[in-house]
C-alpha positions as CSV (number, residue, x, y, z in Angstrom):
1,M,-16.1,-17.6,-67.0
2,A,-15.4,-14.5,-68.9
3,G,-11.9,-12.7,-66.9
4,I,-11.2,-9.1,-66.3
5,F,-9.0,-7.2,-68.8
6,S,-5.6,-6.3,-67.6
7,F,-2.0,-5.2,-69.0
8,K,1.3,-4.4,-68.5
9,C,1.5,-1.5,-71.1
10,S,4.4,-1.8,-73.4
11,S,4.9,1.7,-73.2
12,C,4.5,3.2,-69.8
13,D,5.5,0.1,-67.8
14,K,2.0,0.4,-65.7
15,I,-0.3,-2.1,-65.4
16,H,-3.8,-1.1,-66.3
17,E,-7.4,-3.1,-65.7
18,G,-10.5,-2.5,-66.6
19,S,-11.9,-2.9,-70.4
20,P,-10.4,-0.3,-72.6
21,S,-13.1,2.7,-73.2
22,F,-12.0,5.8,-75.0
23,G,-14.3,8.6,-75.7
24,F,-14.7,11.9,-78.1
25,N,-16.2,15.1,-76.3
26,A,-17.8,16.3,-79.9
27,P,-18.0,15.6,-83.0
28,D,-14.7,15.8,-85.4
29,P,-16.4,18.8,-87.8
30,Y,-17.7,20.6,-85.7
31,L,-14.4,20.9,-83.9
32,D,-13.1,22.1,-87.5
33,Q,-15.9,24.8,-87.3
34,S,-14.8,28.6,-86.3
35,E,-15.6,29.8,-83.3
36,D,-18.4,31.6,-84.6
37,V,-20.1,29.0,-85.9
38,K,-19.7,26.7,-82.7
39,E,-21.0,30.4,-80.8
40,Q,-24.0,29.6,-82.7
41,G,-24.7,25.9,-82.4
42,K,-25.1,24.0,-79.7
43,L,-22.6,21.1,-77.7
44,T,-23.8,19.4,-74.7
45,E,-22.3,16.0,-73.4
46,D,-25.1,14.4,-75.3
47,L,-26.3,16.4,-78.0
48,C,-24.7,18.5,-80.6
49,F,-25.7,20.7,-84.1
50,Y,-24.3,23.4,-86.4
51,T,-25.1,25.5,-89.1
52,D,-22.2,26.3,-91.7
53,E,-22.3,27.0,-95.2
54,D,-23.9,23.3,-95.9
55,G,-26.9,23.5,-93.6
56,T,-27.4,22.4,-90.1
57,H,-25.4,19.3,-88.7
58,Y,-26.9,16.8,-85.9
59,F,-25.2,14.6,-83.7
60,V,-25.7,12.6,-81.4
61,R,-23.2,10.7,-78.4
62,A,-23.1,6.9,-78.9
63,V,-21.7,3.5,-77.7
64,M,-19.8,0.7,-80.0
65,E,-19.0,-2.0,-78.0
66,I,-16.6,-4.8,-79.2
67,S,-16.3,-8.1,-77.4
68,I,-12.8,-9.0,-76.2
69,D,-12.6,-12.9,-76.2
70,G,-12.8,-14.2,-72.5
71,V,-13.2,-10.8,-70.8
72,S,-16.6,-10.2,-69.6
73,E,-16.3,-6.4,-70.4
74,P,-16.4,-5.0,-74.3
75,F,-14.0,-2.2,-75.5
76,T,-16.0,0.4,-75.4
77,W,-15.3,3.5,-77.9
78,G,-17.9,6.6,-77.0
79,V,-18.3,8.6,-80.1
80,W,-20.9,10.7,-81.7
81,S,-22.8,9.5,-84.7
82,S,-24.8,12.3,-86.9
83,L,-28.4,12.0,-87.8
84,S,-30.9,13.5,-89.5
85,K,-32.8,16.6,-88.5
86,S,-36.2,14.6,-88.4
87,S,-34.0,11.4,-86.7
88,Y,-32.2,14.0,-84.1
89,D,-36.0,15.6,-83.1
90,R,-37.3,12.0,-83.0
91,Y,-34.4,11.3,-80.2
92,V,-34.4,14.1,-78.1
93,E,-38.5,14.2,-78.2
94,T,-38.3,10.6,-76.6
95,Y,-35.0,10.8,-74.6
96,D,-36.7,9.9,-71.1
97,N,-38.8,7.6,-72.6
98,P,-37.3,6.1,-75.6
99,D,-39.4,3.9,-78.2
100,L,-37.1,1.0,-78.4
101,K,-38.5,0.1,-81.9
102,D,-36.8,3.8,-82.9
103,C,-33.5,3.1,-85.1
104,F,-31.8,5.5,-86.6
105,F,-29.3,5.8,-89.3
106,G,-26.2,7.7,-89.6
107,Y,-22.8,7.6,-90.3
108,L,-19.8,7.9,-87.4
109,S,-18.6,11.1,-86.7
110,N,-14.9,10.6,-85.4
111,Y,-11.8,10.0,-86.4
112,L,-11.0,6.7,-84.2
113,P,-7.2,6.2,-83.6
114,Y,-5.4,2.5,-84.7
115,Y,-8.3,2.3,-87.8
116,K,-7.9,3.7,-90.8
117,N,-10.8,6.0,-92.1
118,T,-13.7,5.3,-89.5
119,Y,-15.1,8.5,-90.7
120,A,-18.9,8.3,-92.1
121,L,-19.5,4.7,-91.4
122,K,-22.8,3.5,-92.3
123,L,-24.4,3.2,-88.7
124,E,-27.7,2.2,-87.2
125,V,-28.0,4.5,-83.9
126,Q,-30.5,2.4,-81.0
127,P,-31.3,4.5,-78.4
128,Q,-31.6,2.4,-74.8
129,E,-33.6,2.7,-71.8
130,N,-32.4,4.7,-68.4
131,N,-31.0,7.3,-69.8
132,Q,-28.4,5.4,-71.4
133,R,-26.7,6.5,-74.8
134,P,-27.6,4.7,-77.5
135,Q,-25.2,1.9,-78.7
136,L,-23.8,2.2,-82.1
137,V,-24.2,-1.0,-85.2
138,P,-22.3,-0.8,-88.4
139,H,-23.8,-1.6,-91.7
140,E,-22.0,-5.1,-92.8
141,S,-18.4,-3.6,-95.2
142,E,-15.0,-5.3,-95.1
143,H,-13.3,-1.6,-92.6
144,Q,-11.3,-3.1,-90.2
145,L,-13.6,-1.7,-87.3
146,V,-17.0,-3.7,-88.6
147,I,-14.9,-6.6,-88.8
148,D,-13.8,-6.4,-85.3
149,F,-17.1,-4.8,-83.9
150,K,-18.6,-8.4,-85.6
151,N,-16.4,-10.9,-84.8
152,G,-14.5,-9.7,-81.1
153,I,-11.1,-9.4,-80.8
154,N,-8.6,-10.6,-78.8
155,I,-6.8,-9.5,-76.0
156,S,-3.5,-8.8,-77.9
157,R,-5.6,-6.8,-80.6
158,A,-7.4,-4.0,-77.4
159,Q,-3.8,-4.3,-75.9
160,E,-2.7,-2.9,-78.9
161,I,-5.8,-0.1,-79.7
162,A,-5.7,0.8,-75.9
163,E,-1.9,1.4,-76.2
164,K,-2.1,3.0,-79.3
165,C,-4.9,5.4,-77.9
166,M,-3.1,6.1,-74.6
167,H,0.4,7.1,-75.6
168,S,0.4,8.8,-79.2
């Protein structure tokens, strides 16, 4: 039977219980915009868009789950993915009653701690039932995040990543 994740933090000496979950409140490109661009765009807990000199950019908040060996709950990243306008419109249109056959192409739109250059990794965005955030499935690559997604991580790696996120 899979266990519950817990560890004694090497940085603060506290016991942390429960599988790690770290999220981002906005896509990184949105945060880089001027206040004027942000005010004319939109940022909610689940959706974002803005217009700059390059055009209008669309994003959805989603989750990427990485299994932890011997642990029942995954390591969860709450991150943002870019979408095309047509995919964004379809996602919004079907939000309350998603078509689970839908699968949208996107790019990871956050820089994750611990991993190098996660920004713009290619993804599939898969809607979920019951107003759950979509699941992200990265495209095959040699990037360590993709390898971890595919193979899972051991407890010590999960602890290392969690400590980096909590204390850096």
